[in-house]
C-alpha positions as CSV (number, residue, x, y, z in Angstrom):
1,M,-7.5,3.7,156.9
2,L,-6.9,6.2,154.1
3,P,-9.8,8.2,152.5
4,P,-10.7,7.3,149.0
5,S,-8.8,9.0,146.3
6,D,-9.9,10.1,142.8
7,D,-6.5,9.4,141.2
8,H,-7.1,5.6,140.7
9,E,-7.6,4.3,137.2
10,A,-10.7,2.3,136.6
11,S,-10.2,-1.5,137.1
12,S,-10.6,-3.4,133.8
13,Y,-11.5,-7.0,133.4
14,D,-9.7,-9.2,130.9
15,Q,-10.4,-12.8,131.8
16,P,-11.9,-15.0,129.1
17,R,-15.6,-15.9,129.6
18,G,-15.1,-19.6,129.3
19,T,-17.7,-22.4,129.2
20,C,-19.8,-24.2,131.8
21,P,-18.2,-27.4,132.9
22,V,-21.6,-29.1,133.2
23,C,-23.6,-28.1,130.1
24,G,-20.8,-26.6,127.9
25,D,-22.7,-23.4,127.3
26,H,-20.9,-20.1,126.9
27,Q,-23.3,-18.1,129.1
28,V,-20.9,-18.0,132.0
29,R,-21.2,-15.1,134.5
30,H,-18.1,-14.1,136.4
31,L,-18.5,-12.7,140.0
32,V,-15.5,-10.5,140.9
33,I,-15.2,-10.7,144.7
34,G,-13.4,-8.2,146.9
35,Y,-12.9,-4.4,146.8
36,L,-11.3,-2.7,143.9
37,A,-8.6,0.0,144.1
38,G,-10.8,2.1,141.9
39,P,-14.2,2.0,140.2
40,P,-14.9,-0.8,137.7
41,A,-14.3,0.1,134.1
42,A,-17.3,1.3,132.3
43,A,-16.4,-1.1,129.5
44,S,-16.6,-4.2,131.6
45,P,-18.5,-7.0,129.8
46,D,-22.2,-7.3,130.9
47,W,-21.5,-10.9,132.0
48,V,-19.1,-9.6,134.8
49,S,-20.7,-8.8,138.2
50,W,-18.6,-6.8,140.6
51,V,-20.0,-8.1,143.9
52,G,-17.6,-6.4,146.4
53,C,-17.1,-8.3,149.7
54,V,-20.3,-10.4,149.4
55,H,-18.9,-13.9,148.7
56,P,-21.6,-16.5,147.7
57,G,-19.2,-19.4,147.8
58,Y,-18.5,-19.4,144.1
59,N,-17.2,-17.0,141.5
60,R,-18.7,-18.5,138.3
61,C,-22.3,-19.4,137.4
62,C,-23.9,-20.5,134.2
63,D,-26.9,-18.4,133.1
64,A,-28.1,-21.3,130.9
65,C,-28.2,-24.2,133.4
66,G,-27.7,-22.5,136.8
67,H,-24.6,-24.5,137.7
68,T,-22.1,-22.6,140.1
69,W,-18.4,-23.3,140.6
70,T,-15.1,-21.8,141.6
71,A,-12.8,-21.0,138.7
72,S,-9.6,-22.1,140.4
73,A,-11.0,-25.5,141.1
74,H,-11.4,-26.0,137.3
75,G,-8.0,-24.6,136.3
76,E,-9.3,-21.2,135.3
77,G,-7.7,-17.8,136.2
């Protein structure tokens, strides 16, 4: 394994927030799963959670109704 390097650019997040498939609200939280090549961008939206290797079994949740889902199962990126 190689040691971490400081020459990586910050990882940015450009996926659209979307809507909840249950209640239709726009308060969708994205869970970004896996390790990044560099640190998350400081300008990441506050509705994006960089969770590393901890996988709760879903990568989207609605802050309004609590529903959780996997984006790929709903045709999202």
